[in-house]
C-alpha angles and dihedrals in degrees: 000000000000125000090249092051092051089052090052094053092046092048091050091057098047100030087227131108113223112199097159092128092060130077107268095220092047089051090051090052090049090053091049089053091052089057101036106019088237138064139200115251091196124055115006115232119234121258129223115257116235115258129216088263087063093062104139098187092088104033110014093173090061094052113136114228118241105245120203118236106232120206117227112278092011090251136098133207091218103126093198090064100035090057089071097052095119091053092043093053092045091054092048090048090054091049091049089055092046095050096035100247105150093175091056091049090056093050093045091052092047091051091047091052091045091057092052093047098044097042127070121233129292095057118212113260091355091153090058090049091051092051091047093051091047092050099041107029112116114247093237096042118070102165097111092035091054090051090051090050092049092049093048092047088055093053106036095135091055093044092053089060093046106086095190096049093041090053092052092050092046089048089056098054094183091055092051091050091049090051091051091049091048091050091047089052090050091050091048091051090046091051092048091049090049091051090049090049091051091048090051090047090053091049092049091046091051091049091049091049090050091049091047092051089049091050091049090051091049091047092052089050091051091048090049092050091046091051090048089052091051091048091047091052091051091049091050091050090053093049093046090051089052093049091047091054093048092047090053091054094061110094105160135034112248091221107045099017091225122138105287113250101166137172123226111234134186110228106176147017125310092250091061103018115192120198128195137177116227121203111238092215106044098012092233114162121231122194116223117225111315089352095242135075 
């Protein structure tokens, strides 16, 4: 018979619910959840005290339930109470497991996570929250414990210099081992990520070197072509000067003997340019020099 089942049978006989083993404020939050499907993890609202009309000794089946009085918004601005939100949510989570309230477990976990995400490290009374989770977490449910382990693994340097928190972790040997394993896993993942980054850097570096070598080769080719163009221009200028000199030496047409008044004509392609002088009177062609340029 489970602890919860024994409570049920006992409560059925006495028509009373005895929750003296549970934290009163956590019980109050659980009752608020049963009425509102939510609960405040800060200040706990007051509850109405039973009146004489609520005497259950005579007519248990007519007993009026004690309803919690919920403050507007379910939250308080009292800093003294809000500082213990992690512990409060851990206690409610344990009660939800004990009394089989899966919906309450989900809300308690969400509130626990919300505190860690919306609060900067170091968290208020975190040592107390760790101890509470270690003492109340169900054996088959490690959700809050895993979150505690993850948080501690992220702040090992700070924890080492926190005597209270260090003592709690050391006192729960399994928790300390889990934190070490989590940190080792983090380091392993970080090392693997670093190796992958270096591998990618080497690949990128190799690709850049290959592109640079290709660009250098293309640049040398362009320089070579540019130099060839410059040399070709110089050669053309020399040949044109030579043709111009030979053309100036011709005074008379070899056919008609008249004073040579010729026209310079292009007779072939640019690769093997052939130039001739044509007499304007008899149209006789005269090659200049070797006839080709």
